[in-house]
C-alpha positions as CSV (number, residue, x, y, z in Angstrom):
1,M,18.8,60.0,42.5
2,T,15.8,60.0,40.0
3,A,14.6,56.8,38.1
4,D,12.4,56.3,35.1
5,V,10.7,53.2,37.1
6,V,10.9,52.5,40.6
7,I,9.9,48.9,41.3
8,V,8.7,48.2,45.1
9,G,9.6,44.6,45.7
10,N,12.6,42.4,44.9
11,G,10.7,38.9,44.8
12,V,10.2,37.3,41.5
13,L,7.6,39.4,40.4
14,G,9.3,42.7,41.1
15,L,12.6,41.3,39.6
16,S,10.8,39.6,36.5
17,V,9.2,42.9,35.7
18,A,12.7,44.9,36.1
19,V,14.6,42.3,33.9
20,E,11.7,42.4,31.2
21,T,11.4,46.1,31.2
22,A,15.1,46.3,30.8
23,L,15.2,44.3,28.0
24,R,12.7,46.1,26.0
25,D,14.1,49.6,26.7
26,P,17.8,49.6,27.8
27,A,17.7,53.5,28.2
28,L,15.2,53.2,30.9
29,R,16.9,54.1,34.3
30,I,15.2,51.2,36.5
31,A,15.5,50.9,40.3
32,V,14.1,47.9,42.3
33,V,13.6,48.5,46.3
34,G,13.6,45.9,48.7
35,P,15.6,44.5,51.7
36,Q,18.1,42.0,50.4
37,A,17.2,39.4,53.0
38,R,13.5,39.3,51.7
39,P,11.9,38.9,55.1
40,G,8.7,37.0,54.9
41,S,8.8,37.0,50.9
42,A,6.6,34.2,49.2
43,S,9.1,33.9,46.4
44,V,11.8,32.6,48.8
45,A,9.5,30.4,50.4
46,A,7.9,28.9,47.3
47,G,7.9,25.7,45.9
48,A,7.8,27.1,42.7
49,M,5.7,24.7,40.9
50,L,5.1,25.4,37.2
51,N,1.4,24.0,37.3
52,C,-1.3,25.1,35.4
53,F,-3.8,22.1,34.7
54,A,-2.6,20.7,38.1
55,E,-3.8,23.5,39.7
56,V,-7.6,23.3,37.9
57,T,-10.5,22.6,40.2
58,R,-14.1,22.2,39.7
59,R,-14.6,25.9,40.2
60,T,-12.1,27.1,37.5
61,G,-14.3,27.5,34.6
62,E,-17.2,28.6,36.5
63,H,-16.8,32.5,36.2
64,P,-15.4,34.8,33.4
65,A,-12.8,35.9,36.0
66,S,-11.5,32.2,36.9
67,R,-11.3,31.6,33.5
68,A,-9.0,34.6,32.6
69,K,-7.0,33.6,35.4
70,F,-6.7,30.1,33.9
71,A,-5.8,31.7,30.5
72,L,-2.8,33.4,32.2
73,A,-1.8,30.5,33.9
74,R,-1.5,28.9,30.2
75,E,0.1,31.8,28.9
76,A,2.9,31.7,31.5
77,A,3.4,28.0,30.9
78,R,4.0,28.8,27.2
79,L,6.5,31.1,28.1
80,W,8.8,29.6,30.8
81,P,11.0,27.9,28.5
82,G,12.1,30.6,26.5
83,W,11.9,32.9,30.0
84,L,14.8,30.9,31.4
85,D,16.8,30.9,28.5
86,R,16.4,34.8,28.4
87,L,17.5,35.3,31.9
88,A,20.8,33.2,31.3
89,E,21.5,35.4,28.2
90,A,20.6,38.6,30.2
91,A,22.9,37.7,33.0
92,G,25.8,36.9,30.7
93,A,28.9,35.9,32.6
94,G,27.1,35.9,36.0
95,A,24.4,33.4,34.5
96,V,22.8,31.1,37.5
97,P,22.0,27.5,36.3
98,V,18.2,27.1,37.3
99,R,17.1,23.3,38.1
100,H,13.9,22.5,36.2
101,A,12.2,19.3,37.3
102,R,9.8,18.2,34.7
103,G,6.8,16.3,35.2
104,T,3.8,16.5,37.6
105,L,1.9,13.3,39.4
106,V,-1.2,14.3,40.7
107,V,-2.3,11.8,43.3
108,L,-5.7,11.5,45.0
109,G,-5.5,9.9,48.5
110,A,-8.1,7.6,50.0
111,R,-8.9,10.1,52.5
112,T,-10.7,12.6,50.1
113,T,-13.9,14.1,49.7
114,A,-16.1,15.3,46.9
115,D,-13.9,18.3,46.4
116,G,-10.8,16.2,45.7
117,A,-12.7,13.9,43.3
118,G,-14.1,16.7,41.4
119,S,-10.9,18.4,41.0
120,M,-9.4,15.4,39.5
121,R,-12.3,15.1,37.0
122,A,-11.8,18.9,36.2
123,I,-8.1,18.4,35.3
124,R,-8.8,15.6,32.9
125,A,-11.6,17.6,31.4
126,A,-9.2,20.8,31.0
127,A,-6.3,18.7,29.7
128,E,-8.6,17.0,27.1
129,E,-10.5,20.5,26.2
130,H,-6.9,22.1,25.6
131,G,-5.0,19.5,24.0
132,E,-2.5,19.0,26.9
133,P,-1.0,15.8,27.4
134,F,-1.6,13.8,30.3
135,E,-1.5,10.1,31.3
136,D,-3.4,8.2,33.8
137,V,-1.4,6.4,36.4
138,D,-2.4,3.1,38.1
139,P,-2.6,4.5,41.9
140,Y,-1.6,1.0,43.2
141,D,1.6,0.7,41.3
142,I,3.6,4.0,42.0
143,G,6.8,2.5,42.8
144,F,8.7,5.6,44.6
145,L,5.5,6.2,46.7
146,E,4.5,4.3,50.1
147,A,1.7,6.1,51.8
148,E,0.4,4.8,54.9
149,A,-1.5,1.8,55.2
150,G,-5.2,2.8,54.4
151,E,-4.1,6.3,52.9
152,Q,-2.9,4.8,49.7
153,P,-3.9,7.3,46.5
154,V,-7.1,5.9,44.7
155,D,-6.4,7.9,41.5
156,A,-3.5,9.4,39.8
157,L,-2.6,11.2,36.4
158,Y,0.7,12.3,35.0
159,L,1.2,15.7,33.3
160,A,4.4,15.7,31.5
161,D,4.7,19.3,30.6
162,E,4.5,20.7,33.9
163,G,6.8,20.6,36.8
164,A,8.9,23.2,38.9
165,V,12.0,25.2,39.3
166,D,13.9,25.9,42.5
167,A,12.9,29.1,43.5
168,R,16.0,30.1,45.3
169,Q,18.2,29.3,42.2
170,L,15.7,31.3,40.2
171,L,16.1,34.5,42.5
172,A,19.8,34.0,41.9
173,A,19.5,34.1,38.2
174,L,16.9,37.2,38.2
175,D,19.4,38.9,40.4
176,A,22.3,38.2,38.2
177,A,19.9,39.0,34.9
178,A,19.1,42.5,36.5
179,A,22.7,43.2,37.3
180,G,23.6,42.3,33.8
181,R,20.9,44.8,32.4
182,G,22.0,47.7,34.8
183,V,18.9,47.6,37.1
184,I,19.9,49.6,40.3
185,R,19.4,47.7,43.5
186,I,18.4,49.7,46.8
187,A,18.5,47.6,49.7
188,D,15.7,49.4,51.7
189,E,12.1,49.5,52.2
190,V,9.5,51.8,50.7
191,A,7.5,53.6,53.5
192,S,5.3,55.6,51.6
193,L,4.4,56.6,48.2
194,V,4.7,60.3,46.9
195,T,1.8,61.7,45.3
196,D,1.0,65.2,43.6
197,E,-2.7,65.6,43.1
198,D,-3.8,62.6,41.1
199,A,-0.6,61.2,40.3
200,V,2.3,59.2,42.3
201,T,5.7,60.7,41.4
202,G,7.7,58.6,43.5
203,V,8.5,56.7,46.7
204,R,10.0,57.9,50.1
205,L,12.3,55.2,51.6
206,S,12.4,54.0,55.4
207,S,15.6,56.0,55.7
208,G,13.8,59.2,54.8
209,T,15.2,59.5,51.4
210,A,12.8,60.6,48.6
211,L,13.0,58.8,45.3
212,P,11.6,60.7,42.5
213,A,10.3,58.5,39.7
214,G,8.4,58.8,36.3
215,A,6.5,55.6,37.2
216,V,6.1,53.4,40.6
217,V,5.3,49.5,40.4
218,L,3.7,48.0,43.4
219,A,5.2,44.3,43.5
220,A,5.7,43.9,47.2
221,G,3.5,40.9,47.7
222,A,1.7,41.0,51.0
223,A,3.6,44.2,52.1
224,T,1.7,46.1,49.2
225,G,-1.4,46.2,51.8
226,R,0.2,48.9,53.8
227,L,0.6,51.0,50.6
228,I,-2.6,50.4,49.4
229,G,-4.1,51.6,52.9
230,Q,-2.1,55.1,52.0
231,L,-4.3,55.5,48.8
232,P,-7.5,57.3,48.7
233,P,-10.4,55.4,50.0
234,G,-12.2,53.0,47.7
235,S,-9.2,53.1,45.4
236,V,-8.0,49.6,45.5
237,Q,-9.5,46.7,47.6
238,P,-7.9,45.3,50.8
239,M,-4.8,43.1,50.9
240,L,-4.9,40.1,53.0
241,S,-1.9,37.9,53.9
242,G,-1.9,34.3,53.2
243,A,0.8,32.5,55.3
244,G,2.4,29.4,54.0
245,V,5.0,26.9,55.3
246,A,7.1,24.3,53.9
247,L,10.6,22.8,54.6
248,E,13.5,21.2,52.6
249,T,14.8,17.6,53.8
250,E,17.2,15.3,52.6
251,R,16.2,11.6,52.0
252,V,17.4,9.0,54.5
253,R,15.0,6.0,53.4
254,G,13.2,5.5,50.2
255,E,13.4,7.0,46.9
256,A,13.4,11.1,46.4
257,V,10.5,11.9,44.2
258,P,11.8,12.0,40.5
259,Y,9.5,15.0,39.5
260,V,6.6,17.2,41.3
261,V,4.2,14.7,43.2
262,R,0.9,16.5,44.5
263,T,-2.5,16.3,45.6
264,P,-5.3,18.4,44.1
265,T,-6.0,22.1,45.0
266,L,-9.0,22.0,47.7
267,V,-11.3,24.9,48.4
268,G,-9.7,27.3,50.4
269,G,-6.4,25.6,50.1
270,C,-3.5,24.0,48.5
271,G,-2.3,20.5,47.9
272,L,0.2,18.7,49.6
273,H,3.6,18.3,47.3
274,A,6.9,17.0,47.3
275,V,9.4,18.7,44.6
276,P,12.8,17.3,44.0
277,L,15.7,19.8,44.5
278,G,18.7,17.2,43.5
279,D,20.9,15.1,45.2
280,G,18.3,13.6,47.4
281,T,17.0,16.9,48.6
282,E,13.1,17.6,48.5
283,Y,11.0,20.5,49.1
284,V,7.8,19.3,51.3
285,G,4.9,21.7,51.4
286,A,2.7,23.5,52.0
287,T,0.0,25.3,53.7
288,N,-2.4,28.1,53.2
289,H,-3.8,30.4,56.2
290,V,-5.2,33.7,55.0
291,S,-5.4,36.4,57.9
292,F,-6.0,40.4,57.7
293,D,-2.4,41.0,59.1
294,A,0.8,38.8,58.6
295,P,1.2,36.4,61.6
296,A,4.4,36.3,63.7
297,G,5.4,33.2,62.4
298,P,3.6,29.9,61.3
299,R,1.2,28.0,63.8
300,L,1.9,24.8,65.6
301,G,-1.3,23.2,64.4
302,I,-0.7,24.0,60.8
303,V,2.9,22.6,60.5
304,Q,1.7,19.4,62.3
305,A,-1.3,19.0,59.8
306,L,1.5,19.5,56.9
307,L,3.8,17.0,58.3
308,S,1.3,14.3,59.1
309,G,-0.5,14.9,55.6
310,C,2.6,14.6,53.7
311,V,3.8,11.4,55.4
312,A,0.4,9.5,55.6
313,Q,-0.9,10.6,51.9
314,L,2.1,10.9,49.9
315,D,5.2,8.6,51.2
316,R,5.6,7.5,55.0
317,N,9.5,7.4,54.3
318,I,9.3,11.2,54.3
319,A,9.0,10.8,58.1
320,F,12.9,9.4,58.3
321,S,14.0,12.6,56.4
322,A,16.4,14.9,57.8
323,V,15.2,18.5,58.0
324,R,17.5,21.1,56.4
325,H,15.8,24.2,56.2
326,W,12.1,25.7,57.0
327,H,10.6,28.2,54.6
328,H,7.7,30.5,56.0
329,G,6.1,33.3,53.6
330,M,3.2,35.5,52.7
331,R,1.3,35.4,49.9
332,P,-0.4,38.7,48.6
333,V,-4.2,37.7,48.9
334,T,-6.9,40.3,47.3
335,W,-10.6,40.4,48.8
336,D,-11.7,38.8,45.5
337,T,-8.8,36.3,45.5
338,F,-7.8,37.6,42.0
339,P,-4.5,39.5,41.0
340,L,-4.0,43.4,40.6
341,L,-2.0,43.8,37.4
342,G,-1.8,46.9,35.2
343,H,-2.4,50.7,35.7
344,G,-3.4,51.7,39.2
345,P,-5.9,54.4,40.1
346,L,-3.3,57.2,40.0
347,R,-1.3,58.4,37.0
348,G,2.3,56.8,37.3
349,L,0.9,53.9,39.4
350,Y,1.0,50.3,38.3
351,F,0.4,47.0,40.1
352,A,1.9,43.4,39.9
353,T,0.5,41.9,43.2
354,G,-2.4,40.4,44.8
355,T,-1.3,37.0,42.8
356,Y,-2.1,34.6,45.7
357,R,-0.6,31.2,45.1
358,D,-0.1,31.9,41.2
359,G,2.6,34.8,41.3
360,F,5.6,32.6,40.7
361,H,4.1,30.4,38.0
362,G,2.5,33.7,36.3
363,S,5.3,35.7,36.4
364,P,6.8,35.5,32.8
365,A,3.5,36.3,31.7
366,I,3.0,39.3,34.2
367,A,6.2,41.0,33.7
368,R,5.6,41.0,29.6
369,H,2.2,42.8,30.4
370,L,3.7,45.3,32.9
371,A,6.8,45.8,30.6
372,G,4.6,46.6,27.6
373,L,2.7,49.2,29.7
374,L,5.9,50.8,31.3
375,T,7.5,50.8,27.6
376,G,4.5,51.9,25.7
377,G,5.6,49.7,22.8
378,A,3.2,47.8,20.6
379,A,2.0,44.7,22.0
380,P,2.5,41.4,20.0
381,E,-0.7,40.3,18.6
382,D,-1.3,37.5,21.5
383,E,-1.2,40.6,24.0
384,K,-3.7,42.5,22.2
385,N,-6.6,41.2,24.2
386,D,-8.7,41.8,27.3
387,L,-7.1,38.9,29.4
388,Y,-6.1,41.5,31.9
389,A,-9.0,43.9,32.0
390,V,-10.6,41.7,34.6
391,F,-7.7,42.1,37.1
392,A,-7.6,46.1,36.8
393,P,-6.4,47.4,40.1
394,G,-9.0,49.9,40.5
395,R,-12.0,47.5,40.1
396,K,-14.6,46.4,42.5
397,P,-14.3,43.1,44.1
398,V,-15.1,40.3,41.8
399,E,-17.9,38.6,43.2
400,T,-18.2,34.8,41.8
401,M,-20.7,33.7,43.8
402,T,-23.9,34.8,45.9
403,A,-23.6,35.3,49.6
404,D,-25.6,31.9,50.1
405,D,-23.0,30.3,48.2
406,A,-20.4,31.8,50.2
407,V,-21.8,30.4,53.6
408,E,-22.3,27.0,51.9
409,R,-18.6,26.9,50.9
410,F,-17.3,28.0,54.1
411,A,-19.0,25.0,55.5
412,E,-17.8,22.6,52.7
413,M,-14.3,23.8,53.4
414,A,-14.4,23.1,57.0
415,V,-16.1,19.3,56.5
416,H,-13.1,18.7,53.6
417,V,-10.5,20.3,56.2
418,A,-11.7,17.9,59.1
419,V,-11.8,14.8,56.9
420,E,-8.5,15.6,55.3
421,R,-7.0,15.9,59.0
422,G,-8.7,12.4,59.9
423,M,-11.9,13.1,61.3
424,R,-14.1,9.8,61.7
425,L,-17.4,9.6,62.9
426,P,-19.6,6.9,63.9
427,H,-22.0,5.3,61.4
428,F,-25.3,6.9,63.0
429,L,-23.8,10.3,62.6
430,D,-22.7,12.7,59.7
431,A,-21.0,15.9,59.3
432,E,-24.1,18.0,58.9
433,P,-23.9,19.1,62.4
434,I,-20.5,20.5,61.8
435,A,-21.7,22.0,58.4
436,A,-24.3,23.5,60.2
437,A,-22.3,25.2,62.6
438,C,-20.0,26.6,60.4
439,R,-23.0,28.0,58.4
440,Q,-23.9,29.9,61.7
441,L,-20.4,31.2,61.9
442,A,-20.4,32.3,58.4
443,H,-23.8,34.3,58.6
444,T,-22.2,36.0,61.7
445,C,-19.1,36.6,59.9
446,M,-21.1,38.5,57.0
447,E,-23.2,40.3,59.8
448,L,-20.2,41.7,61.1
449,L,-18.9,43.1,57.8
450,G,-22.3,44.6,57.3
451,V,-21.5,44.7,53.4
452,P,-23.4,42.6,50.8
453,V,-20.1,40.8,49.6
454,A,-19.6,37.1,48.9
455,P,-16.0,36.3,50.0
456,A,-14.1,33.1,49.2
457,P,-14.1,30.6,52.2
458,E,-10.3,31.4,53.2
459,I,-11.4,35.2,53.3
460,L,-14.5,34.6,55.5
461,H,-12.3,32.5,57.8
462,A,-10.1,35.4,58.0
463,V,-12.9,37.5,59.1
464,S,-14.0,34.9,61.9
465,E,-10.4,35.6,63.3
466,A,-10.1,39.1,63.0
467,G,-10.7,41.7,65.6
468,A,-13.5,44.3,65.5
469,E,-11.6,47.1,64.7
470,R,-9.8,45.4,61.6
471,I,-13.0,44.2,60.5
472,R,-14.5,47.9,60.5
473,Q,-11.3,49.1,58.4
474,V,-12.0,46.7,55.9
475,A,-15.7,47.1,55.8
476,D,-15.4,50.6,54.9
477,S,-12.8,50.2,52.5
478,L,-15.2,47.7,50.6
479,R,-18.2,50.3,51.1
480,A,-16.0,53.1,49.4
481,L,-15.2,50.4,46.5
482,R,-18.9,49.9,46.1
483,R,-19.9,53.4,46.1
484,R,-17.4,54.1,43.0
485,D,-18.9,54.5,39.8
């Protein structure tokens, strides 16, 4: 079998690229490769919040790459309504209804820090700047939430145009749309890329079968890191795994949330959130733990923090809910935390991965960009810009801060996490001794790397937990990237 396009990965990004490309050029023979059960898939485990402004932090506008990422999120938000309609049309008789919960309430709990308060100010400022409708909400009059005593929210705002879709339903809709457009499905894993000098000419499956292709798109999420490791040194930056855990629950006491309820995004992590799934069922999440290699499963302490945080800061009645299903998935996290989108360093190779926590929301825009590259068609006027240039897969890692900033933000993250998890100090002490110890740990990690880089706090934390050999491998890759012209 030979394909015009092979897409590695059958999550939301891989399938979205396949469907969009098939819609643009029905004559193309497109194959999507991925195990049917999607083990460890971030798409399967996602809360699928369609949040753009609710994701804004005080760091969003600091660097051109961060601003480009925000612009991509805004473009995706514009495309989502039409994308759902196009999926239903592409699926035809096999169309799968996708629940679309509209509205997002952002709440800031009493157990907050300057980081959380700064994010709330940044959300309001961004919404005002871009004309996004929002409404300030009295935090003491949110009838369907009942935080624990002393944990009541101190600030809240409502974004009417944001919300969420049901991730499992959307995957089913993508499956149906792909089938409706003749996309070939191969229930296998890609073991390696097939190369010829400076070009990728296909893939080799774990079964040993070679699949020749005119173009190969890497959209396998965190699993893409293994294939990146097969490329020439210095071609693409390392890929890490961001583990997230969440659960589906059924309400027993209190009201199910009528729309998305979440806390702001914090340095190094994501906010707590509850997403309505209908009929009293809710998605409660989520966590973020970045590591060099995918863990065997969720850590008990992280699960404990998730559950206690949601019960305390969102609604204590969640403690009575019945657990229906656990979700655990791996997010694809690049060294600089920005996505890999577009042409790869070898001819015939493309990337649609490295999206961290933004892949689901960004999928309509990313699919449109990749489909334009794969079909060679003229891009619409709103695609003729350099929005994606900063996300070129062969780039050197984007550095948004100095080494000193990286150390300070790592310490800041540690203190924020400690406060969020209930740290209480006597009046004659402050958090400076904790911050000082974390600064020392950060300096030690930077010395172990031996490369003048300034990674995000969660990446530096991954270094602190990694073994010496894995740190050496990553450092060698970073050095090779820095040596490239």
